[in-house]
Z-matrix of the N, CA and C atoms (Angstrom, degrees):
N
C 1 1.449
C 2 1.525 1 108.44
N 3 1.313 2 118.18 1 130.93
C 4 1.459 3 120.52 2 177.73
C 5 1.528 4 111.32 3 -62.27
N 6 1.328 5 114.58 4 153.63
C 7 1.466 6 120.01 5 -177.89
C 8 1.524 7 112.80 6 -60.18
N 9 1.325 8 117.47 7 -34.27
C 10 1.458 9 118.78 8 -177.35
C 11 1.527 10 112.17 9 -67.19
N 12 1.325 11 118.47 10 -23.76
C 13 1.456 12 120.83 11 178.94
C 14 1.520 13 112.61 12 -80.60
N 15 1.334 14 117.03 13 -23.99
C 16 1.465 15 120.28 14 -179.28
C 17 1.517 16 110.08 15 -63.32
N 18 1.327 17 118.35 16 -47.97
C 19 1.453 18 121.15 17 -179.56
C 20 1.514 19 112.54 18 -65.56
N 21 1.340 20 117.11 19 -36.87
C 22 1.456 21 120.71 20 179.93
C 23 1.525 22 110.66 21 -69.01
N 24 1.313 23 116.02 22 -41.05
C 25 1.458 24 120.56 23 -176.46
C 26 1.518 25 111.74 24 -73.98
N 27 1.312 26 117.64 25 -40.03
C 28 1.456 27 121.74 26 -171.18
C 29 1.517 28 113.79 27 -100.54
N 30 1.307 29 118.80 28 -31.43
C 31 1.451 30 121.43 29 -175.87
C 32 1.521 31 111.82 30 75.40
N 33 1.317 32 115.77 31 177.08
C 34 1.460 33 122.67 32 178.38
C 35 1.528 34 108.51 33 -139.87
N 36 1.345 35 117.75 34 156.76
C 37 1.463 36 118.91 35 177.57
C 38 1.527 37 111.15 36 -67.84
N 39 1.312 38 115.94 37 155.45
C 40 1.467 39 121.14 38 -176.98
C 41 1.519 40 112.61 39 -60.80
N 42 1.320 41 117.43 40 -33.90
C 43 1.462 42 120.19 41 -176.96
C 44 1.527 43 111.68 42 -69.64
N 45 1.325 44 117.88 43 -14.72
C 46 1.460 45 119.70 44 -179.49
C 47 1.523 46 112.12 45 -71.19
N 48 1.305 47 118.27 46 -6.09
C 49 1.460 48 121.03 47 176.09
C 50 1.522 49 111.90 48 -78.36
N 51 1.320 50 116.99 49 -10.94
C 52 1.457 51 121.17 50 179.57
C 53 1.520 52 108.53 51 -86.37
N 54 1.319 53 117.19 52 128.76
C 55 1.463 54 120.33 53 178.78
C 56 1.524 55 109.66 54 -74.09
N 57 1.328 56 115.52 55 163.70
C 58 1.464 57 120.13 56 -177.40
C 59 1.521 58 111.06 57 -62.76
N 60 1.340 59 118.02 58 -33.43
C 61 1.462 60 120.58 59 -179.53
C 62 1.532 61 111.10 60 -64.91
N 63 1.323 62 116.71 61 -46.35
C 64 1.461 63 119.97 62 178.48
C 65 1.526 64 111.10 63 -66.86
N 66 1.321 65 116.34 64 -36.10
C 67 1.469 66 119.63 65 177.23
C 68 1.527 67 110.17 66 -62.04
N 69 1.321 68 117.73 67 -41.60
C 70 1.467 69 120.78 68 177.43
C 71 1.525 70 111.92 69 -65.82
N 72 1.319 71 116.05 70 -40.42
C 73 1.470 72 119.59 71 179.06
C 74 1.530 73 110.36 72 -64.33
N 75 1.325 74 116.73 73 -47.46
C 76 1.469 75 119.95 74 179.10
C 77 1.523 76 111.54 75 -63.55
N 78 1.332 77 116.85 76 -36.59
C 79 1.464 78 120.12 77 177.72
C 80 1.511 79 110.64 78 -64.64
N 81 1.314 80 116.93 79 -41.69
C 82 1.460 81 120.48 80 177.85
C 83 1.517 82 112.36 81 -64.68
N 84 1.321 83 117.00 82 -39.74
C 85 1.460 84 120.70 83 -179.42
C 86 1.525 85 113.01 84 -71.68
N 87 1.334 86 116.96 85 -23.14
C 88 1.472 87 120.47 86 -178.42
C 89 1.525 88 112.32 87 -108.64
N 90 1.318 89 117.05 88 14.78
C 91 1.471 90 122.54 89 179.66
C 92 1.525 91 112.59 90 56.02
N 93 1.309 92 116.98 91 37.62
C 94 1.452 93 121.77 92 175.43
C 95 1.513 94 115.84 93 94.95
N 96 1.316 95 117.64 94 -11.59
C 97 1.466 96 119.80 95 -177.08
C 98 1.527 97 112.82 96 -67.80
N 99 1.329 98 117.04 97 -28.99
C 100 1.463 99 119.16 98 178.79
C 101 1.522 100 110.62 99 -63.99
N 102 1.331 101 117.10 100 -40.67
C 103 1.470 102 120.52 101 178.74
C 104 1.527 103 110.40 102 -61.82
N 105 1.320 104 116.67 103 -40.75
C 106 1.464 105 120.26 104 177.92
C 107 1.529 106 110.66 105 -64.86
N 108 1.313 107 116.85 106 -42.60
C 109 1.464 108 120.55 107 177.14
C 110 1.517 109 112.10 108 -63.43
N 111 1.326 110 116.67 109 -39.87
C 112 1.454 111 121.07 110 178.30
C 113 1.533 112 110.22 111 -65.20
N 114 1.328 113 116.61 112 -42.10
C 115 1.464 114 120.74 113 178.55
C 116 1.529 115 111.07 114 -63.58
N 117 1.325 116 116.26 115 -43.14
C 118 1.464 117 119.71 116 177.98
C 119 1.523 118 111.50 117 -63.56
N 120 1.329 119 116.69 118 -41.27
C 121 1.460 120 120.49 119 -178.62
C 122 1.526 121 111.44 120 -64.69
N 123 1.322 122 117.11 121 -48.59
C 124 1.461 123 120.29 122 -178.00
C 125 1.522 124 110.87 123 -65.82
N 126 1.332 125 117.00 124 -43.23
C 127 1.467 126 119.21 125 -179.28
C 128 1.530 127 111.49 126 -68.35
N 129 1.334 128 118.04 127 -35.04
C 130 1.468 129 121.09 128 175.69
C 131 1.523 130 110.49 129 -65.66
N 132 1.324 131 116.17 130 -40.64
C 133 1.456 132 121.43 131 179.49
C 134 1.531 133 110.31 132 -61.34
N 135 1.337 134 116.86 133 -46.79
C 136 1.468 135 120.90 134 179.11
C 137 1.520 136 109.87 135 -65.67
N 138 1.327 137 117.36 136 -39.43
C 139 1.465 138 121.07 137 -179.98
C 140 1.528 139 110.53 138 -61.30
N 141 1.312 140 117.22 139 -41.13
C 142 1.466 141 120.27 140 179.59
C 143 1.526 142 112.13 141 -69.41
N 144 1.312 143 117.83 142 -30.31
C 145 1.462 144 120.87 143 -178.66
C 146 1.529 145 112.07 144 -81.84
N 147 1.327 146 117.42 145 -40.99
C 148 1.468 147 121.34 146 -174.70
C 149 1.516 148 112.43 147 -93.57
N 150 1.300 149 118.69 148 -14.03
C 151 1.467 150 123.67 149 -175.33
C 152 1.528 151 111.53 150 62.92
N 153 1.312 152 116.20 151 22.37
C 154 1.463 153 122.50 152 174.23
C 155 1.518 154 106.14 153 -152.58
N 156 1.301 155 116.81 154 122.64
C 157 1.459 156 118.24 155 -176.52
C 158 1.500 157 113.26 156 -152.50
N 159 1.307 158 117.00 157 79.78
C 160 1.459 159 121.35 158 178.64
C 161 1.518 160 110.93 159 -67.76
N 162 1.317 161 117.25 160 -34.68
C 163 1.470 162 120.86 161 -177.93
C 164 1.524 163 111.09 162 -60.12
N 165 1.318 164 117.19 163 -37.15
C 166 1.465 165 119.91 164 -179.74
C 167 1.522 166 110.94 165 -59.22
N 168 1.330 167 116.96 166 -42.37
C 169 1.459 168 119.96 167 -178.97
C 170 1.526 169 111.48 168 -69.10
N 171 1.315 170 117.52 169 -34.09
C 172 1.458 171 120.52 170 175.20
C 173 1.516 172 111.27 171 -63.60
N 174 1.339 173 116.75 172 -46.82
C 175 1.459 174 120.15 173 178.54
C 176 1.526 175 111.50 174 -67.56
N 177 1.327 176 117.18 175 -30.78
C 178 1.461 177 120.68 176 176.39
C 179 1.535 178 110.63 177 -65.94
N 180 1.326 179 117.31 178 -39.89
C 181 1.467 180 120.68 179 175.59
C 182 1.524 181 110.12 180 -61.68
N 183 1.323 182 116.68 181 -42.33
C 184 1.467 183 120.49 182 177.82
C 185 1.527 184 110.27 183 -62.40
N 186 1.337 185 117.58 184 -39.16
C 187 1.468 186 120.69 185 178.68
C 188 1.523 187 111.24 186 -64.08
N 189 1.324 188 117.43 187 -40.73
C 190 1.466 189 120.95 188 177.91
C 191 1.525 190 110.02 189 -64.85
N 192 1.329 191 117.04 190 -43.78
C 193 1.467 192 120.08 191 178.26
C 194 1.525 193 111.40 192 -63.81
N 195 1.326 194 116.83 193 -34.86
C 196 1.465 195 120.42 194 176.75
C 197 1.521 196 110.33 195 -66.50
N 198 1.320 197 117.17 196 -40.74
C 199 1.466 198 120.13 197 177.08
C 200 1.521 199 111.03 198 -63.75
N 201 1.327 200 117.19 199 -38.79
C 202 1.464 201 120.79 200 178.11
C 203 1.520 202 110.47 201 -64.36
N 204 1.319 203 116.03 202 -35.04
C 205 1.464 204 120.06 203 -179.00
C 206 1.527 205 112.17 204 -64.12
N 207 1.332 206 117.47 205 -26.29
C 208 1.456 207 120.84 206 179.53
C 209 1.533 208 113.16 207 -81.07
N 210 1.323 209 117.23 208 -5.65
C 211 1.464 210 119.99 209 177.42
C 212 1.524 211 109.68 210 -67.54
N 213 1.329 212 118.16 211 149.98
C 214 1.457 213 120.25 212 179.25
C 215 1.533 214 111.43 213 -64.14
N 216 1.321 215 116.01 214 155.04
C 217 1.464 216 121.79 215 -177.83
C 218 1.524 217 112.12 216 -62.11
N 219 1.324 218 117.14 217 -27.23
C 220 1.466 219 119.53 218 -179.79
C 221 1.538 220 111.57 219 -67.15
N 222 1.337 221 117.43 220 -25.66
C 223 1.453 222 121.48 221 178.74
C 224 1.540 223 110.19 222 -78.56
N 225 1.310 224 116.06 223 -37.85
C 226 1.465 225 121.53 224 179.33
C 227 1.522 226 108.19 225 -90.74
N 228 1.316 227 116.42 226 96.90
C 229 1.469 228 121.04 227 -171.79
C 230 1.519 229 113.51 228 -71.71
N 231 1.318 230 118.79 229 -33.10
C 232 1.457 231 121.96 230 -177.24
C 233 1.526 232 109.28 231 -117.41
N 234 1.333 233 117.94 232 87.36
C 235 1.469 234 119.76 233 -175.24
C 236 1.533 235 113.45 234 -63.43
N 237 1.328 236 118.10 235 -28.87
C 238 1.463 237 119.64 236 -180.00
C 239 1.524 238 110.66 237 -65.25
N 240 1.305 239 117.29 238 -43.01
C 241 1.467 240 120.71 239 178.43
C 242 1.527 241 110.80 240 -63.97
N 243 1.336 242 117.15 241 -38.33
C 244 1.465 243 119.99 242 -179.94
C 245 1.518 244 111.38 243 -68.63
N 246 1.328 245 118.36 244 -29.26
C 247 1.462 246 120.06 245 176.39
C 248 1.523 247 110.32 246 -61.88
N 249 1.314 248 116.97 247 -37.69
C 250 1.466 249 120.50 248 176.85
C 251 1.524 250 110.98 249 -66.13
N 252 1.314 251 116.87 250 -38.59
C 253 1.470 252 120.73 251 178.37
C 254 1.522 253 110.15 252 -64.70
N 255 1.315 254 116.93 253 -40.91
C 256 1.461 255 119.90 254 -179.99
C 257 1.526 256 111.53 255 -70.75
N 258 1.328 257 117.47 256 -29.13
C 259 1.460 258 120.80 257 173.94
C 260 1.528 259 109.80 258 -66.67
N 261 1.311 260 116.50 259 -40.45
C 262 1.468 261 120.18 260 175.37
C 263 1.535 262 109.48 261 -62.64
N 264 1.326 263 117.38 262 -36.81
C 265 1.463 264 120.87 263 176.45
C 266 1.519 265 112.01 264 -60.76
N 267 1.320 266 116.91 265 -36.58
C 268 1.462 267 120.61 266 177.14
C 269 1.525 268 110.84 267 -65.96
N 270 1.306 269 116.13 268 -41.28
C 271 1.464 270 120.60 269 177.88
C 272 1.532 271 109.77 270 -64.80
N 273 1.316 272 116.83 271 -40.29
C 274 1.474 273 120.88 272 177.54
C 275 1.531 274 110.27 273 -63.15
N 276 1.341 275 117.31 274 -39.06
C 277 1.470 276 121.68 275 177.69
C 278 1.524 277 110.30 276 -58.85
N 279 1.313 278 116.60 277 -49.14
C 280 1.461 279 120.73 278 -178.04
C 281 1.532 280 110.15 279 -65.93
N 282 1.321 281 116.72 280 -44.24
C 283 1.464 282 120.19 281 178.17
C 284 1.515 283 112.22 282 -61.86
N 285 1.324 284 116.68 283 -40.04
C 286 1.467 285 120.65 284 179.62
C 287 1.524 286 111.42 285 -66.40
N 288 1.337 287 117.07 286 -33.17
C 289 1.464 288 119.67 287 176.67
C 290 1.526 289 110.59 288 -63.22
N 291 1.332 290 117.19 289 -40.92
C 292 1.467 291 119.72 290 178.50
C 293 1.526 292 111.29 291 -70.80
N 294 1.321 293 117.36 292 -34.69
C 295 1.468 294 120.01 293 176.31
C 296 1.526 295 110.08 294 -66.61
N 297 1.337 296 116.91 295 -41.68
C 298 1.464 297 120.86 296 177.77
C 299 1.527 298 110.31 297 -64.42
N 300 1.316 299 117.10 298 -37.69
C 301 1.470 300 121.09 299 175.87
C 302 1.528 301 109.80 300 -56.14
N 303 1.314 302 116.22 301 -48.44
C 304 1.468 303 121.12 302 -179.22
C 305 1.529 304 111.01 303 -64.80
N 306 1.329 305 116.76 304 -41.22
C 307 1.463 306 120.05 305 179.69
C 308 1.529 307 111.39 306 -64.23
N 309 1.331 308 117.29 307 -39.19
C 310 1.469 309 120.33 308 177.56
C 311 1.523 310 110.73 309 -66.67
N 312 1.321 311 116.65 310 -40.38
C 313 1.465 312 119.55 311 179.12
C 314 1.534 313 110.70 312 -64.18
N 315 1.321 314 117.00 313 -40.31
C 316 1.467 315 120.16 314 177.62
C 317 1.524 316 111.43 315 -68.41
N 318 1.315 317 116.90 316 -38.04
C 319 1.464 318 120.08 317 -178.69
C 320 1.524 319 111.48 318 -66.11
N 321 1.326 320 116.71 319 -41.65
C 322 1.462 321 120.08 320 -177.33
C 323 1.524 322 113.24 321 -89.81
N 324 1.318 323 118.34 322 5.33
C 325 1.470 324 120.58 323 176.89
C 326 1.526 325 109.24 324 -67.23
N 327 1.302 326 115.66 325 135.83
C 328 1.465 327 119.84 326 179.50
C 329 1.524 328 109.90 327 -96.76
N 330 1.308 329 117.50 328 156.81
C 331 1.469 330 120.40 329 178.32
C 332 1.530 331 112.74 330 -60.92
N 333 1.324 332 117.02 331 -24.02
C 334 1.452 333 120.93 332 -179.26
C 335 1.525 334 112.29 333 -82.87
N 336 1.315 335 118.01 334 0.41
C 337 1.457 336 120.91 335 177.63
C 338 1.511 337 114.74 336 101.79
N 339 1.303 338 118.45 337 0.04
C 340 1.459 339 120.80 338 178.03
C 341 1.519 340 111.06 339 -75.41
N 342 1.323 341 116.52 340 141.40
C 343 1.462 342 120.87 341 179.56
C 344 1.520 343 109.57 342 -132.40
N 345 1.296 344 115.48 343 156.93
C 346 1.448 345 122.46 344 172.93
C 347 1.519 346 107.09 345 -80.37
N 348 1.312 347 117.07 346 118.54
C 349 1.463 348 121.33 347 -178.83
C 350 1.523 349 109.20 348 -81.23
N 351 1.335 350 115.89 349 119.03
C 352 1.463 351 121.95 350 177.30
C 353 1.525 352 106.60 351 -127.13
N 354 1.314 353 116.22 352 115.53
C 355 1.454 354 123.06 353 -176.27
C 356 1.534 355 110.65 354 -67.26
N 357 1.349 356 118.74 355 124.96
C 358 1.468 357 119.96 356 -179.78
C 359 1.530 358 113.15 357 -68.13
N 360 1.322 359 117.52 358 -32.69
C 361 1.466 360 119.40 359 179.10
C 362 1.524 361 111.14 360 -66.68
N 363 1.321 362 116.16 361 -43.93
C 364 1.468 363 119.54 362 178.83
C 365 1.528 364 110.93 363 -68.92
N 366 1.340 365 116.81 364 -31.38
C 367 1.461 366 119.69 365 174.87
C 368 1.519 367 110.12 366 -63.21
N 369 1.329 368 117.04 367 -43.21
C 370 1.457 369 120.98 368 178.81
C 371 1.515 370 112.57 369 -65.61
N 372 1.332 371 117.24 370 -36.90
C 373 1.465 372 120.68 371 -177.54
C 374 1.521 373 113.61 372 -79.10
N 375 1.330 374 116.33 373 -42.69
C 376 1.465 375 119.74 374 -171.59
C 377 1.523 376 114.09 375 -114.80
N 378 1.312 377 118.58 376 -2.75
C 379 1.456 378 125.13 377 171.76
C 380 1.522 379 112.61 378 51.35
N 381 1.316 380 116.21 379 -125.33
C 382 1.461 381 122.02 380 -172.15
C 383 1.527 382 112.36 381 -66.18
N 384 1.330 383 118.01 382 -26.40
C 385 1.466 384 120.41 383 178.62
C 386 1.528 385 110.79 384 -65.34
N 387 1.317 386 116.56 385 -42.48
C 388 1.467 387 120.46 386 179.19
C 389 1.526 388 110.29 387 -69.42
N 390 1.321 389 117.58 388 -40.86
C 391 1.464 390 119.74 389 178.89
C 392 1.524 391 110.37 390 -63.44
N 393 1.324 392 117.16 391 -39.80
C 394 1.458 393 120.89 392 176.68
C 395 1.525 394 110.21 393 -64.14
N 396 1.333 395 116.96 394 -38.98
C 397 1.465 396 120.63 395 177.25
C 398 1.532 397 110.51 396 -61.57
N 399 1.328 398 117.50 397 -41.83
C 400 1.467 399 120.79 398 178.82
C 401 1.530 400 111.08 399 -61.02
N 402 1.323 401 116.55 400 -37.55
C 403 1.464 402 120.12 401 176.48
C 404 1.521 403 110.88 402 -69.62
N 405 1.323 404 115.95 403 -33.94
C 406 1.454 405 121.05 404 177.42
C 407 1.521 406 109.70 405 -62.39
N 408 1.338 407 116.69 406 -39.81
C 409 1.456 408 121.84 407 177.97
C 410 1.536 409 110.04 408 -65.39
N 411 1.343 410 117.30 409 -41.65
C 412 1.470 411 120.93 410 177.98
C 413 1.531 412 109.64 411 -61.99
N 414 1.320 413 116.42 412 -42.94
C 415 1.468 414 120.15 413 -179.28
C 416 1.504 415 110.86 414 -63.24
N 417 1.336 416 117.06 415 -41.26
C 418 1.463 417 119.70 416 -178.68
C 419 1.522 418 113.40 417 -73.20
N 420 1.329 419 116.84 418 -23.75
C 421 1.472 420 119.34 419 179.54
C 422 1.530 421 111.27 420 -80.10
N 423 1.342 422 116.73 421 -11.23
C 424 1.471 423 119.87 422 -178.05
C 425 1.509 424 110.87 423 -76.50
């Protein structure tokens, strides 16, 4: 199947219209919350299309941990233990990015064997920004 038919047949999430530069600017202005929202949106979109979305639950766990982090210090009695929990949240973020990468590749796979190429190294380095860029490329090829 030609690349231009993949975007027409499958579509892309609405957030994929944002370029990586604007995504970085919005992330900086929101102290990282925009990236989390973008990750939740894209993973929810894939989950609704494929009826299987492990990445969404990973990003949801990260969102809950982020909400816990905003609680006052008086509520979190043992800050050292919570630092370990937040470190696990970082690992979950990275793992969820790779799971979302796989889910996007499976979603955009064509019956003729064509796949959306998503570089694993760039996924590890740039996470949701690179995945959003890959969707931007799919949208523009349509």
